[in-house]
N, C-alpha and C positions, 0 to 999 in steps of 0.2 A: 244848755240845760242838762242837768244830770239827775240821776235817781238815787234816792236814799232808801231803796227797797221797792222793787217793782211789785205791783199788786198781784201779778200772776205767780211769780216764783220767789219774790223777796230778794232778788239780786240787787247788790249795792255797787254803784259805779265807783271808780277810783276818785273820790271827791277831792283829795289833796292835789292830785295831778291836774284834774280839770280846773280847779280853782287857780292854780298857778298859771295855766295856759290862758285862762280868761283874764287874769290880772296883767299878764305880759302883753296881750293883744288889745287891752282896753275894752273887754267885753263884759256884759252883765252876766253874772253867774247865778242862775236860778236853780234851786234844788227842789225837785218834787219829792217831798217827804210825807205825802198823804198817808201812806201806810206805815212807813218805817221810822219817821222822825222821832216818835215818842220813845223809842228804845234808847235814845240819847239821854233820857231822863235818868237812866240807871248808870251810875259811874262804872259798874262792872262791864257794861256793854258799849261804852263810848268808843273804845278802840275800833269797833266794827263800823263806826260811822265817822272815822277820823276825817277832818276837813269840813264837817257840817257847819260849825260856827263861822266859817269864813265866807259863807254864801251871801250874795247880795240880797236875795229874797228866798223865802222858804214857804212852801205850802204844806199844811198838815191837816189831817182829818181826825178830830177827836172822836168821831163816831166809829173810827177804826181803832186807833191807838189807846183811847181812854174808855172804851166800852160804853159809849154814849149813843143815844138815838140817832138814826140816820139824818143827815142834813146838817151836821155840825162841822163846818169847815173853817179854816183860818189861813191867813196870809201874814207873814212877818216880812218886813222890808227894812233893810239897814238905813236907807236914805229916804225918809218920809217925804222930803221935799220933791224928790224925783217922782214919787207916786202921785203926789198932789198935782204936779205939773202935767202929768199925763191924763188926769181925770177931771181937772178943775173945769167947772161949767157955771154959767149964770143964765138967768132968764128973767123976764119981767114979772112972772108970777112967783118967783122965788125970793125969799128974804135976802138981804145983803149978807155976804159971807163975812164971818168974823175974822179977826186976826188969827192966822194959822198958828202963831207962836203961843197964843193964849187959850185957844179953844180948838178941840179936835172935832171936825165935822165929817162923819163917815161918808156923806154924799159927795164930798170933794176928793175922796180917796178911792173911789170905785165907780162902776157904772150904775149902781142902784141909787135912786133918790129915796125910795122908801124900802124899809127892811124890818125884819123882826129882830129879836134880841137873842140869838142862839148862844151868845157868850154867857148868858145867865146860867145855862145848864152846865157849862164847863166850870164856872166859878162855884156853883152850888155843890157840884160833885166833889170838887177839891176841898171845899169848906167842910162838908159832912164827913168825908172819908179820910182826908189828909193825904199829903204827897207821899208819905212813907208807905201807906197801904196801896196806893196806886202803883208805886214802883215795884212793890212786892208782887202785884198781880201781873205786871209786865214781865218780870223775871220768871214767874211761874209759867206764863204763856210760852216763852222761849224754851224753857226746860221741858215742857210737855211736847213741844215740837221736836226737840232733839231726841227724846225718848221714842216718839212715834216713828221718826225717820229711821232710827236704829233698828227698831223691830220690823218695820216694813222691808228694810234692806235685806233682812235675813230670810225673807220669803223666797223660795225657789222661783226663778223666772222673772223676778222683779229687778229692774235696772233703775238705780237712783240717778236721774238725769241732772238734778240740781239739788245738792244737799242744802240743808237750811243754814243760811247766813243769819237770818233773824228768826222768824217763826213759820215761814212758808217753805215748802220744798216740792219738787216735781219728780214723779217716777212713772215708768211705763213697764209694759210686759215685754220681755225679750222674745216671747213666743216659743221658748224652749223648755217650758215647765213640764214636769212629769204629768201624764194624763190625770185629770181630776184634782191636781194640786192648786192650780190657778185658773179661774174662769171669770167671765164677765156675766153680769145679769142685765137684762134689758133695763134701761136703754143703753147699756154698755159703759156706764160711768162709775160703776161700783165694783171694786175688786174684792173677791172673796177667797179666803185661804182655807182649804180643807184641813180639819184637825180631828183627832179622835173625839167622837161625840157630837160632831156637827161642824158647821162652818160659821165663820164670823165675818162681818162686813167692816 
């Protein structure tokens, strides 16, 4: 398994190399794209996620990448037959399973027999706003992250531990800031930088 953008720092694994290794060893290559996969929707950003289309399976969360309500997750699998073989089930109280080639039965492709319809909110959002506006929002999100990282990196005493590959980044205090320049406020999770006229969080 590899990551197309970790949830904590946005780090992207070398997907091409991992995919080649998995293919050579006959392994299933699953990519966790819960946070980062949607950046691949923008042609300008696809080089950052090179190798993503070669995955055997891919998870992604529209509630992260498409700005939708929490609880909207999805799984893409290249070989649906393998997924069905792993989850296929029958019981006396269940109706007969239809021909898999003619009818898609979600209960035969996952552990849930009953489920809601979260895919509706994905379809409706794309239908109302269009793919072009969604791509523009994703590009803007990354651009804002790059600008924020650049400004934060200029604050005395700040160390940029993980510059943004996508739209997340990590930074810490070096502990060497001039007195009063960098400080933490309880509970210690918010950095403030002193500037003329006050401080900003």
